[in-house]
N, C-alpha and C positions, 0 to 999 in steps of 0.2 A: 474551515466551516461553521464549526461550531461557533464562533465570533458571529460570524456572517448571519448566519440563521437563523439562531437563538438570540441573542445580546442586540443585534442591529436589527435586524427584521423583522423577529418577531414569528418566523414562519413555523415553529415545529416546540414543542417543550423540551424538557431537556431530558424526559424518559421517552418520549417519541423518538429523539435523536439517537440516544442509546439503543432503544431496541432497535432502529434499522443500522445501527454502527454493529448491531451482533448480530443481526442478519446477513448484512454482508460479508464477517468473517468467517459464515457457516455455509458459504457456495464460494466456487473457484473462482479466480483470478483479480483482480487488482482491487485492493478492498477500497482503494481513495475513488476511484472511479465509481465502483456500485454503491458507495455511500451517495456519491452525486447523482446517480440516475436514481437512486432509491428517494431522495429529497425533490427532485423533480417530480417523479409519480406524484409522491405528496401534496405536492404545492399546486399542479395543474394535470394531473393523469397521465394518461398515456403521450398526448401532446408533452408534458413535462419531461416525461422518460425520455422521449426521444432530443428534448432540447437541450436537456442535461447533459448527455451523451457531450455536446461540444464542450464539456471540460476538459477534451483531451486536445483539442484542437489548435490551442499555443504550443503544448508541449511536441506534439507532431510537428508542427512549421518548423521549432527551433531545432529538433534532433534534424529534419530533413536538412537544414541550413548547413548546420555542421558535417552529415552525410556527405553534403556536396562538397564543402572544402579539405573533408577526408580522402576522398577521389580524386579532386584536384591536387593537392599538394602531398599526398602520401602520408602523412601523420594526423594524430586527434590534434583539436586546435588545443593551444595550449591556456589554461584559464587560472593557474593557481592562482594569482594576486586575486581573481573575482571569491574564488573561493574561500582563501584565505578569510575575509570578511563576512561572507553571506552564513557560511557554516554555524557559526557561535550564535548568529539573528534566528537560526533553524532550530538550534535547539532550544533556545527561548521561547520561540514558537510553541514546541510541541509542549515544553514545562507549563505552559499557562495553559493549554489544552487537558493536560492530564491533569492538572489544579483544580480547574473546573470539573471536569468528568467524575473526580475520585469521589466527589460530595453526593454524587447521586449512585453512582458505580457502587461504592462500598457503604453500604447502609447499615450492616449488623459486622457483628466481628465475625461471623462465617464467611462473608463476602470480602473481609480485610484479609483472611488466610488465605483466599483464595488468590485475591491479586499478589500474594508476595508469595505462594506456591509457584504461579504462571511465571515470575519473574526468576524463580531458582531453578525450574526447568527449561526456561529457555537459556538462562547463561549455563547449564548443564549440556546445550547443545543438544537437544532435542527438537524434533522438526514442530512450529508453532502450532500445527493441526491438533499435536498432542494435546498438552495443557490445555487448549481454547477448547474442544470438545470432550476430554478428559475431564476437567475439573467442572466444564458444566452439568457433566452428566452427575458426576459425585454430589453437587451441590440439589439437584435435582432430588435424588434418593433420599439426602439428608433433610430437606425440608417439607420432604412427604412421606418421612418413616411411619408416623401413622397410618399413612392411604395403601401401604403397602397389603396386596391381598396373594403376591406368589412369592414365595421362598427364592426362587432362583428366576432372572430375569436376565437376559442377555441383551446388551444394546452394544449394536454394530456401527462404528461411523463410517460415512463414506471415505472414503480413500483417493486421494488422487495422485497416477504416474506416469511417469514417459513411457513412449512405448520403443526399447531398443533392439533395431534389426539388424545388428551386426556393421561391422566397419563397412567403405566401401566409399564408391566414389557415383553420385547420380549425375545423368545430365540437368539442366536448370530448367523450372518450366515453374509458370507462374503457379498453376493449380497445385503444384508440388508443396510450393512455397506457401500458397493459402492454406492448403490441408494440416500439413506440419506446425503453422502457428494458431491454427485454430484447435488444434489437438491441444497444444500447450495451453491458450487461453480457458481452455474445458476444463482441464484438470490439475493445476497447478494449484495449490493454497498456499496459505501465507505470505513471506515477505515477497515483495519481486524481486529480491538478490538469490530469493530460490531457482529462479530462471538459471543463471549461468552454468549450474552441473545441467541444466534440461539441456540449451544451447548446446555446449560443447557437444553432448551424446547425439544430438541430431546432426548440427548443422558441420560439425568436426568428423566425427567417428562414422555415421550412418551415410550422410549425402555427400560430403568429402570437399562444401563448398567454403568453405572458411577457416580460416587459420587459429592455431590457439590464440594469438597475438589479436587477430581481429575480432576475437570473440571478448577479448577482456577490453579492448577499445569499445566497443559496441555498449556493453555494460557501465564503461565510465563514461559515456556521453549522455546514456539513460538516467545517470546517478544526478549529473552537474547540473542538469538542466532542471525544468521546472515542470511539476506535474508527475503521474505515477513513471517508476523504473520499467514498466512494459512498453514503455514506446521506444524501447530497444531495439523491439521488433521494426521499426521504423527506419530506424540507422541500418540493421542487414539487411532487409528488403532493397533499401536506396541503393549498397554497396554488391549485392546480389542480381539486383536486376533493374537500375536505374528509379525512375519514378513510379511507373505502374508497378513495379516491385516493390516500390515505399507503401503504396497505396494498398497494395494488397496484401501485404504481411500485416498492417496496421488495423485492416477490417479486420482480418481472419484470429489476431490476437483477443478484440476487444468485442466481437460480436457475440460470445458465447454469455459476457456481463448482461448484457442488455435482455436477452432471453429467459436467461435465470432470474434477474431481476423482475423480468414480468410476472415469472410462474410464482414466483415465493413472495411479490408484495401483498396482495388481496389475505393471504393468512397470517401477516404479519401481526394486527389485533387480535384474531382469533389465538394466537400462540399469550398474547401478551392476559389474554382472559382465563386462560384455563392454569390452575394451579402448578400443576407440571412443568407445563412449559413456561409459564410464566417464572419460576425456579430456576430453570434449565435456562432461558434469557437473562435473568439475574446473574446465575455464575459466568457466563459467558460474555457477558458485559465487564465484569469484573476481572476475568482472565485477559481481557481486550486491553484492558487500560494497566494490566502488570507485563502486560507484551510490550506497550506503549513505553513504559517507563524503561524496562529492560534495554532496548532500542535505545531511547536515547541515550541512557547511560554509556552504551558503547559508542555508540555515534560523540556523547560530549568527551570522551576519553583523546578520540580521533582529532577531534576540533577545535578543543580549549589547550592547546601548547602551550602560551606563554601569556603573561600579564597583559598583553594587549586583545588578546582572542578573548580572556577572562572579561575584561573590562565590558567588551562587545557584549556577550552572552548576558554578565549582568543587568548591563545598563540597559539590555530591550528586555530580561526578563520585568526588569521595574517599571518601566514604561506601559508594558503589555497589563500586567496587574493593576497597576494604579490608574493609567488615564486612558487605559484600552486603546493606544494608537494602533493604527491599522497597521497590520503586519507585513503588507505589502510595501509600504513606505520604509518599514525596516531595515526589511530585505534589500531593500535599493539603497539605503544608507550605510548598511555593511558592506554592499560592494564599494560604494565610494569609498569607505574608509579602507577597505581592503585596497583600492587603488591607489589612494592619498601614501598609505604606509610603504609600498610597492614603489614609489616614486621616490620617495626618503630615502629609503635606503639604496 
C-alpha cells in the first residue's frame, strides 16, 4: 500500500500514511482492510470509503473457490509449491515497507527504543494490543512530562475479548453465523491469526458446527491466499452454510471496520494537532513498525528454509529497494520459481 499510494500515486504523505496506519492499529478488526478504507476515505470521502472496501473482494473470491473445492473433494487444496516461492518474496515486500516506514516512524531515540521494545514484548508472547497501546501511552507521557498537571492519571485502553457461552451444539442459522462474525470483527485486535483461538471457542466449543481440523483448514486457506486473514470467515461461512453463509459471514466480520473507520477518520487530523495525541500517535507508529518487524522475523524463519528461498528473498528485496519493481509482479515471479523448482525436483 505504501508503495502504491505514496511512491507511485502521491495520494498521501509519509506522515499521513503513518497516522492512518496508527489509527488502523487502534481499532478492532483487520488492520490492512481498515488502512485501505482509511486511504479511500482520505482520497474520495465517504464514496472512497465504500469503494476502498472492495480491497477484500479478490481475496474473498479466492477463498470462496478454495472452500468450494474443500467441500467437493474433502481436503484443503495443496499449494506447497506455490507457497515455497511466494513466501520469501512476501518477506522481502514486508522488509521494504518496514525500511521505508522506519525513516519516518523512528524520528528520535525514544521512538527507536519504543520500536525495539515492541519487538521484545511481541516476541515475549504478549498480545500485540499491549505493546501498541502501552508504548504509545508511555511515549505520550514522556514527551509531555513538562505539561503534566496531575500526579496520578489512569489510562485505560479499550480491550477486545470473545464471549464464551460454554460447550454445546446449536442448530445452524444464518442469523447466528452473522452475529458471531459481527462480534469477532468488532472485538478482535492485533494480528488476524488471533482469530484461531476465537474461532475455536465459538464454532467448536460453543456452537459445535466445526471440528478442530476444519478450523485449522480454514485458517490455512486464509493464510495462503492474498488479502486479510479475516477472509477465513468466507471459508467457514461456505462450509457451514453454502454461498449464503459465505456472504453473510464475510459481511459480518468486515462490517465493523467500515463503521469504526467512518467514526474515527474525522478526528485523525485533530489527533496530530494536539501535543498529547500527536506524541501518542508517534508512539503507536513506532510500536506498529516494531510489531511488523517482529512478525516479519518470525515469518522469515518459517519461509526462508534453504539457499533457493534465501536467494528469492534477497533478490526480491534488492529489486524492490533499487528499482521499485511492482510487488505483484515479484509475487508472480516467486510463484513461478516455486513451480519450476517443484517440477525439477
